[in-house]
C-alpha positions as CSV (number, residue, x, y, z in Angstrom):
1,M,57.1,21.5,76.7
2,T,54.7,19.6,74.4
3,S,54.5,20.4,70.7
4,L,51.7,20.3,68.1
5,A,53.8,18.5,65.5
6,A,52.0,15.2,65.9
7,M,48.5,16.6,66.2
8,G,47.6,17.1,62.6
9,N,47.9,19.9,60.0
10,V,46.8,23.1,61.7
11,P,46.8,26.0,59.2
12,N,49.0,28.3,61.3
13,G,51.1,30.1,58.6
14,G,54.5,28.8,59.6
15,V,53.9,29.5,63.3
16,S,55.4,26.9,65.6
17,V,53.1,25.8,68.5
18,S,54.1,24.5,71.9
19,L,52.6,24.3,75.4
20,H,54.4,24.9,78.7
21,R,52.6,24.8,82.1
22,G,49.4,26.1,80.6
23,V,51.0,28.8,78.4
24,L,50.5,28.4,74.7
25,F,53.5,29.6,72.8
26,L,53.1,30.6,69.1
27,G,56.5,31.1,67.5
28,F,56.3,33.4,64.5
29,P,58.6,33.0,61.4
30,R,61.2,35.5,60.1
31,R,58.7,37.1,57.8
32,F,55.1,37.3,58.6
33,T,53.4,38.7,55.5
34,V,50.3,38.0,53.4
35,C,51.0,34.3,52.6
36,E,51.6,33.4,56.3
37,A,48.8,35.7,57.5
38,V,46.1,34.1,55.4
39,K,46.9,30.7,57.0
40,F,47.2,32.2,60.5
41,H,43.9,34.1,60.4
42,H,41.9,31.4,62.2
43,C,44.8,29.9,64.2
44,L,43.4,30.2,67.7
45,E,40.0,29.0,66.6
46,E,41.7,25.8,65.5
47,L,44.1,25.5,68.5
48,L,42.1,26.3,71.6
49,P,39.9,23.2,71.3
50,L,43.1,21.1,71.2
51,Y,44.4,22.9,74.3
52,P,41.4,23.5,76.5
53,D,43.6,24.1,79.6
54,T,45.3,27.1,78.1
55,R,45.7,29.8,80.7
56,R,47.8,32.3,78.7
57,I,48.9,32.8,75.1
58,V,52.3,34.2,74.2
59,L,53.2,35.3,70.7
60,D,56.9,34.8,70.3
61,F,58.4,37.3,67.9
62,S,62.0,36.7,68.7
63,R,62.7,35.4,65.2
64,T,60.5,37.9,63.3
65,E,62.2,40.6,61.3
66,L,59.2,41.8,59.3
67,I,55.4,41.8,59.9
68,D,53.3,43.7,57.3
69,S,49.8,45.0,57.3
70,S,48.3,41.6,56.4
71,G,50.2,40.1,59.3
72,L,48.7,42.7,61.6
73,G,45.3,42.1,60.2
74,S,45.5,38.4,60.9
75,L,46.3,39.1,64.5
76,I,43.1,41.0,65.2
77,P,40.5,38.1,65.0
78,N,42.8,36.0,67.2
79,L,43.1,38.8,69.7
80,K,39.3,39.2,69.8
81,L,38.9,35.4,70.3
82,A,41.4,35.4,73.2
83,R,39.6,38.3,74.8
84,A,36.2,36.6,74.3
85,R,37.6,33.5,76.1
86,A,39.2,35.7,78.8
87,I,42.6,34.3,78.0
88,P,45.5,36.8,78.6
89,L,47.6,37.3,75.5
90,Q,51.1,38.8,75.2
91,A,53.8,39.5,72.7
92,W,57.3,38.2,73.5
93,S,60.7,39.4,72.5
94,A,59.5,41.7,69.7
95,G,62.1,43.5,67.7
96,A,62.0,47.1,66.5
97,Q,59.9,46.6,63.4
98,V,57.3,44.4,65.2
99,K,57.0,47.0,68.0
100,L,56.7,49.8,65.5
101,A,54.0,47.9,63.6
102,L,52.0,47.1,66.7
103,S,52.1,50.7,67.8
104,L,51.1,52.1,64.4
105,M,48.1,49.8,64.4
106,G,47.3,50.7,68.0
107,L,47.6,47.1,69.2
108,E,50.3,47.8,71.8
109,K,47.7,48.0,74.6
110,A,45.7,44.9,73.5
111,L,49.0,43.0,72.9
112,P,51.6,44.2,75.5
113,V,55.2,43.3,74.7
114,V,57.0,41.4,77.6
115,E,60.5,40.0,77.9
116,G,59.6,36.7,79.5
117,T,56.9,34.7,81.2
118,E,56.6,32.1,83.9
119,G,60.2,31.3,84.3
120,V,60.9,30.8,80.6
121,N,63.9,32.8,79.4
122,P,63.3,34.7,76.2
123,T,65.8,34.9,73.4
124,Q,67.2,38.1,72.1
125,P,65.1,39.4,69.2
126,L,66.8,39.3,65.8
127,N,65.6,42.6,64.7
128,T,67.0,45.2,67.2
129,K,67.9,47.9,64.7
130,D,66.9,51.4,65.5
131,W,65.7,51.9,62.0
132,P,63.2,49.1,61.4
133,A,62.6,47.2,58.3
134,I,60.0,48.5,55.8
135,T,57.0,47.0,54.2
136,H,57.4,48.7,50.8
137,P,60.4,50.7,49.3
138,S,58.2,53.8,48.7
139,V,57.8,54.2,52.4
140,R,61.5,55.2,52.8
141,S,62.1,56.8,49.5
142,R,63.7,60.2,50.1
143,P,63.0,61.5,46.6
144,K,59.3,60.6,47.1
145,R,59.2,62.4,50.4
146,V,60.9,65.5,49.0
147,L,58.3,65.5,46.2
148,D,55.6,65.2,48.8
149,I,56.9,68.2,50.8
150,V,57.4,70.4,47.7
151,G,54.0,69.4,46.3
152,A,52.3,70.0,49.6
153,M,53.7,73.5,50.0
154,V,52.5,74.4,46.5
155,G,49.1,72.9,47.2
156,L,48.7,74.6,50.5
157,T,49.6,78.0,48.8
158,I,46.9,77.4,46.3
159,T,44.5,76.4,49.1
160,L,45.2,79.6,51.1
161,L,44.5,81.7,48.0
162,L,41.2,80.0,47.2
163,F,40.0,79.3,50.8
164,P,38.2,82.6,51.5
165,F,36.1,82.2,48.4
166,L,35.4,78.5,48.8
167,A,34.6,78.9,52.5
168,L,32.1,81.7,51.8
169,A,30.4,79.6,49.1
170,I,30.2,76.5,51.4
171,R,28.8,78.6,54.3
172,L,26.2,80.4,52.2
173,D,25.0,77.1,50.6
174,S,24.9,74.9,53.7
175,P,25.2,76.1,57.3
176,G,27.9,74.4,59.3
177,P,31.7,74.0,59.5
178,I,33.9,74.7,56.5
179,L,36.2,71.7,57.0
180,F,35.2,68.1,57.4
181,G,37.5,65.7,59.2
182,Q,37.2,61.9,59.1
183,V,39.3,59.2,60.7
184,R,41.2,57.1,58.1
185,L,43.8,54.4,58.3
186,G,47.3,55.1,56.8
187,W,50.5,53.2,56.6
188,M,50.4,49.9,58.7
189,G,46.9,50.8,59.9
190,R,47.9,54.0,61.7
191,R,44.9,56.2,62.4
192,F,44.9,59.8,61.3
193,R,42.3,62.5,60.6
194,L,41.9,63.3,56.9
195,W,40.7,66.8,56.0
196,K,38.4,67.9,53.3
197,L,36.3,71.0,52.4
198,R,32.8,70.0,53.5
199,S,30.8,68.9,50.5
200,M,27.8,67.4,52.3
201,V,25.2,68.4,54.8
202,V,26.3,68.6,58.4
203,N,24.6,65.4,59.5
204,A,25.8,63.4,56.5
205,E,27.3,60.6,58.6
206,A,24.0,60.1,60.5
207,L,22.1,59.9,57.2
208,R,24.4,57.4,55.6
209,S,22.2,54.5,56.4
210,T,19.3,56.1,54.5
211,V,21.3,56.2,51.2
212,P,21.6,53.0,49.2
213,N,25.1,51.8,48.5
214,E,25.8,51.2,44.8
215,A,29.2,49.8,45.4
216,T,30.1,46.2,46.0
217,G,32.3,45.2,49.0
218,A,33.9,47.1,51.8
219,F,33.3,50.7,50.6
220,F,30.4,53.1,50.0
221,K,29.4,54.8,46.8
222,N,26.3,56.5,45.5
223,A,26.4,58.4,42.2
224,H,23.5,60.7,43.2
225,D,24.0,60.9,46.9
226,P,21.3,63.4,48.2
227,R,23.6,64.4,51.1
228,I,25.9,66.3,48.8
229,S,25.2,70.1,48.7
230,R,25.0,72.1,45.5
231,V,28.4,73.7,46.1
232,G,29.6,70.3,47.2
233,K,28.9,68.9,43.7
234,F,31.1,71.5,42.2
235,L,33.8,70.9,44.8
236,R,33.8,67.2,44.0
237,R,33.7,67.6,40.3
238,T,36.7,69.8,40.4
239,S,38.4,67.9,43.3
240,L,38.7,71.2,45.2
241,D,37.2,69.5,48.2
242,E,40.5,67.6,48.6
243,L,42.8,70.7,48.8
244,P,43.1,70.5,52.7
245,Q,44.7,67.0,52.3
246,F,47.9,68.8,51.3
247,W,48.3,69.3,55.0
248,N,48.0,65.6,55.6
249,V,50.7,65.1,52.9
250,L,53.0,67.7,54.5
251,I,52.9,66.1,58.0
252,G,53.5,62.7,56.6
253,D,50.0,61.1,57.1
254,M,49.7,60.7,53.4
255,S,51.7,61.0,50.2
256,L,50.9,62.8,46.9
257,V,50.6,59.4,45.3
258,G,49.5,56.2,47.0
259,T,46.5,54.0,47.7
260,R,43.1,55.1,48.7
261,P,42.9,55.7,52.6
262,P,40.2,53.5,54.0
263,T,37.9,54.2,57.0
264,P,38.1,52.0,60.1
265,D,34.7,50.4,59.4
266,E,35.9,49.4,55.9
267,V,38.9,47.7,57.4
268,E,36.7,45.7,59.8
269,R,35.3,43.9,56.7
270,Y,38.6,43.2,55.0
271,A,39.8,39.7,54.1
272,V,43.4,39.3,55.2
273,P,44.9,39.8,51.7
274,N,43.2,43.2,51.4
275,W,45.3,44.5,54.2
276,Q,48.2,44.7,51.8
277,R,47.0,48.0,50.6
278,L,48.1,49.5,53.9
279,D,51.8,48.5,53.2
280,V,52.2,52.0,51.6
281,R,51.2,55.4,52.6
282,P,47.7,56.5,51.3
283,G,47.8,59.0,48.5
284,L,46.0,62.2,47.5
285,T,45.9,60.6,44.1
286,G,46.7,57.1,42.7
287,E,45.6,54.4,40.4
288,W,42.0,54.5,41.6
289,Q,41.7,58.2,41.0
290,V,43.1,58.3,37.5
291,N,41.2,55.2,36.4
292,G,37.7,56.5,36.8
293,R,37.1,56.4,40.5
294,S,33.4,57.3,40.0
295,K,33.0,54.2,37.8
296,V,34.8,51.7,40.0
297,L,32.0,50.2,42.1
298,D,33.5,46.8,43.0
299,F,35.9,46.9,46.0
300,E,37.9,44.1,44.6
301,D,38.7,46.3,41.7
302,V,40.0,49.0,44.1
303,I,42.2,46.4,45.7
304,L,43.6,45.3,42.3
305,L,44.4,48.9,41.5
306,D,46.1,49.5,44.8
307,L,48.2,46.4,44.5
308,R,49.1,47.3,40.9
309,Y,50.5,50.6,42.2
310,Q,52.6,48.8,44.7
311,D,53.9,46.4,42.1
312,H,54.8,49.1,39.6
313,W,55.9,51.8,42.0
314,S,58.9,54.0,41.2
315,F,59.6,57.7,41.5
316,G,59.0,58.1,37.8
317,Y,55.7,56.2,38.1
318,D,54.6,58.6,40.8
319,L,55.4,61.5,38.4
320,R,53.3,60.0,35.6
321,L,50.3,59.5,37.9
322,I,50.6,63.1,39.1
323,L,50.6,64.3,35.5
324,K,47.6,62.1,34.7
325,T,45.8,63.5,37.7
326,V,46.4,67.1,36.6
327,A,45.1,66.3,33.1
328,L,42.1,64.6,34.6
329,I,41.2,67.6,36.8
330,F,41.1,69.9,33.8
331,S,39.0,67.4,31.7
332,K,35.2,67.3,31.7
333,H,35.3,63.8,33.3
334,S,37.2,64.9,36.4
335,G,36.1,64.6,40.0
336,A,34.0,62.3,42.0
337,S,30.2,62.0,42.0
């Protein structure tokens, strides 16, 4: 088995590299988070010219106890490159947390987990616990989850009381469905369908390319979006369009407080560090919402707000953000444009 140790400084994020009978082994470190992920992002792009006879690539996760959203994000361009070169790629000896992370991101089919390859005996993965490691303490906070359930029940009760009137207004103003569902990415990149009361015309998604984007970076914003209906403007100004998301909170796709849930096309344009925002569950409200979301037009500012939430998170911090959100809803500056 030959090693890369003497072949120069390849920016591989602490990943050991070796070759055995045409199989390129990449041994991942104990923690594979944002610092390691940034360096690993272009790993195969650097390695494959050094190993032109590579017939298979194996990602050895036997030592890995934690991979976060940034780690998963850095795998994707490498997976795409291997597929473009028609080189089979497998995960090896993945523990519970790595398997969970791959399945949440939907990578288990593109990166199948095997227990050995070509006569090489795998080692027992270090992380075999039934309850995997977490990426952020808020994910496993019981008080936070209880608050989510209680808040969602209250919110859904309010939704049921208002729904007949709001549904009638939406239907009379703009023909089409009452609810609008859109695929978003949640914790660790897990896809879910986010629900809103429809505030735009039915073919809004098809018309998106005709509306100029006033935001900078990986998200879309237009203060005077012509696709928004008359009733839709009222729903957004009062945040009533987001009432159905209490269902997303109740079933665990979202939390009352968290980061902004991105769309898949946004994530396609992420730099590796931006994936950190997926280390927590997305929220119905959060730093972005209470700090003037209509005025935040630079995506990097959104990232900073999301990371600030992660750094400052506590149960009490969630409560303060909820109170700020309620105060904002009843102020004249509430809602999104």
